N, C-alpha and C positions, 0 to 999 in steps of 0.2 A: 220744595213743594209749593211755596207761596208764589212762585213765578209761573205756575201752570195756567191753564186756560179752561174755564168752565163757567156756566152761569153763576155759580157761587163765587168764583174768583172775580168775576166782573161786577159784582154788586158793590155799591158804594160802601166804604168801610164804616161810615156812620150808621148805616142801616144794620150792618152786621154787629156792631158794638151794642147798639140799642136793643136789637133782637136778642142777643146773648144775655144781656143784663136782665131783660124781661123774662126770658126762659128760666134763668137761675133764680130770680125772685119768686116766680111761680113754684119752682121746685122746692125751694127752701120753705115756702109758706104752707106747703101741703102737710096734712097731719100724718102721723105714723100709720102705716098700713094702707095707704092710698095706692094700691098696686096698679089699678087701671090707669090712674093719672100718670104714675111714673112710667108705665109702659107706653103711654101715648107720647110723653116727652122724649123718651128714648127712641121711639119710632121716628119722630121729627128729626132728631139728630142723626140717626142712621140713614135716613133719607137724604139729608144734606151731605153726608159722607159719600153716598152713592152718586149723587148729582155732581159733586166736586171731583169725583173719580180719584179719591184718595186711596192709596194702597192700604189694605188692612194691616200689613206688617208695620208700616209707618205709623199708623194710628195707635196700634198696640204698644209700640216702642215708646211713643211720646206719652202714653198714659201710665207708664210705670212710675211716674212721679207720685201717683196717688197711693202707692203701696203702703208707706208708713201710716197714712191716715186710715186706710182700710184695716190695718192691724190694730190701730187704736179703737176703731169701731167694733172690732171683733171681741174686745174686752167687755163691752157693755152687757152681753148676756150673763156674765158672771158677777156683775156689780149692782144691777138694778132690777126691779120687778118688770116683767114683760120685756126683758132685755133683748130677747131674740128679735122681736118685731122692731124695737127701737134701733138695735144694731144694724139690722138689714136696711131699715129706712135711711139711717145716716150713711151707710155704705153706698146706697143707690143715689142719694143726693150728691155725694162726693163724686161719684162716677159721672153723673150727668153734668156737673159743673166742669170737671176736667175735660170731658169729651167736647163740650162746647168751646172751651178755650183752645183745644187742639184744632178744631175746625177753623176757628177764627185765625189763629196764628199760621195755619197751614194754607190758608187761601188768601191771605192779605200780606203783601210785602211790608216789611217793618216801617219804611218811611211813610207809606200811605196809612198805616195803622196809627202812627204818631200824628199825622195830619188830621185824621178822623177825630182823635181825642181832642186835638187842639180846637177844631171847629165846633166840637161839642162843649166848648168852654171849660175844659179841664185847665186848672191853673198852669200858666205858661212855664213857671219855674219847674214844676214836676215833669212836664213834657221835655224840657231842655235837659234836665238831670238824667232822665231815662234815655234820651237820645245819646248823650255823651257816654253814659254807662255802657250802652250797647256798642258804641263805636270803639271804646277802648278796652272792652272786656277781652277781645281777641288779642290786643296788644299786650295786656297783662298776662294772658295765658302763654303767649310766646316768650315773654320775659321770664316767667316761672320755669318754662322748659329750658331756657338758656342757663338759668341759675342752677338748675338741677344737673345739667350737663357739665357745667364748670365744677360743681361739687364732686361729681363722679370722676372727672379728669384728675382731680387732686387726691384720688385714692380713698374717698370717703366710703366707709362701710359701717353700718350700724349693726352691732351684734345683739343689742338689748333694746327693749322698748323705750326706756328712758333716754337712751342715746339718740334714737330716732326722734323722740319728742323734742329734745333740746335743739337738735339740728333744724327740725321743722319750725320751731318757734323763732329761731334766728332768721330763717329764710322769710317767714311771714313778716317779721319786723323790718327786715331790709326792703322787702317788696312794698310795705306800707310807706316807708320814708321815700323811696324812689317814686311811688305813685303821687305823693304830695308834691314832690319837686316837679314831676312831669305836669301835673295839673296846673301848677303856678306858671310854668313856662308856656303852656298852651293858652292859658287865660291872658297872659301879657301879650302873646302874639296875636290873639283875637282882638284885644283892645287896640293894638297898633294898626289893625286893619279896619277899624271903625265899628267894632261890635258894640251894640247898645243894649243888649239883653234880648233882642228879637232875632229869631232865625229867619233868613231870607226865604221867601216862598218861590219855589222853582215852578216851571211850567208843568212838570209832571205831577206836582202836588195839587194842582187846581182840581177841585172836585165839584161835581154838579149832580144833583139828584135827578134821576130819570124816572119815567113812568113805571118801569119795571122795578125800580128800587122801592118806590112808594107802594106799589101793588104787593110786593113781597112782604114789606113790613106790616101792611094792613092785614094781609092774610094770616101772618104769624100772630098778630095781636088778637085777631078773632079766634084763632085756634087756641091760643093760650088762655083766653078768657073762658071759652067753653070748657077747656080741661079743668080750670080752677073752679068753675061754678058747678059743673054737672058731674064730674067723675069722682071727687072725694067721697 
C-alpha cells in the first residue's frame, strides 16, 4: 500500500511524521470525556484515509494490533471510579494513535520514512538499527521456516505442551546464535567495503519541502490548535 499514489502518498515524509506526532500529542493531552475533540481528530484521520484511497479492509487488518491494549482499557470500568469514561477515553486515544500510524506506514515507503526520521535529527544509530532490523527480519523469518521444515522432516511431533515448549526453546536459541554469527559476518563485510557508520544517500532519498507540504502542515497545525483550545 505504501507504493500507491495519492496526495497523501506524495507528501514529504517529514511533514507526515511531524503531523502525526502533533496529532497524537493533542489526543493524549485531551481530558477524559472530550468527545467532540476526539471526534474531530478521528474525522481528520478518516479524511486522510479517504484521500489516500486506503482500502477499509487493509486499515482494519492493520489496526488489529491494538486489540490487547483495548482489552486492557476495558478493565478500567471495574477498577476505578468513573471507569467507564476513563476506559472509553483511553480506548479512543489508543485507536487514534494506531490509526495515525497505519496511515503513515501505509502511505510512506519504508526507506523514505527512515530518511524522514534521519532528516528530523533522529539519532543516526537508531535509524541504522531499525533499517537493518527491517532488512533482515524477512531473512530471519525465512530461516525459522526452514528450521521448522527440517524439524518436521526428521519426524518431529510434540504430543504434550512441555515437549513443544522445549523444542521451541531450542529453536529460538539456535536462531539467536545464528543471528549473531550472521550479524558479525555482515558487519565485517560492510567494513571491508568502506562502511564508516553512515549510510549512503541515494538519489531517491533526496527530499525537498514543497509549498503543498508546508500548506498541509500549517493547516493541520491550525486545526489541531483549534481542537485543543476550543473543543475540550
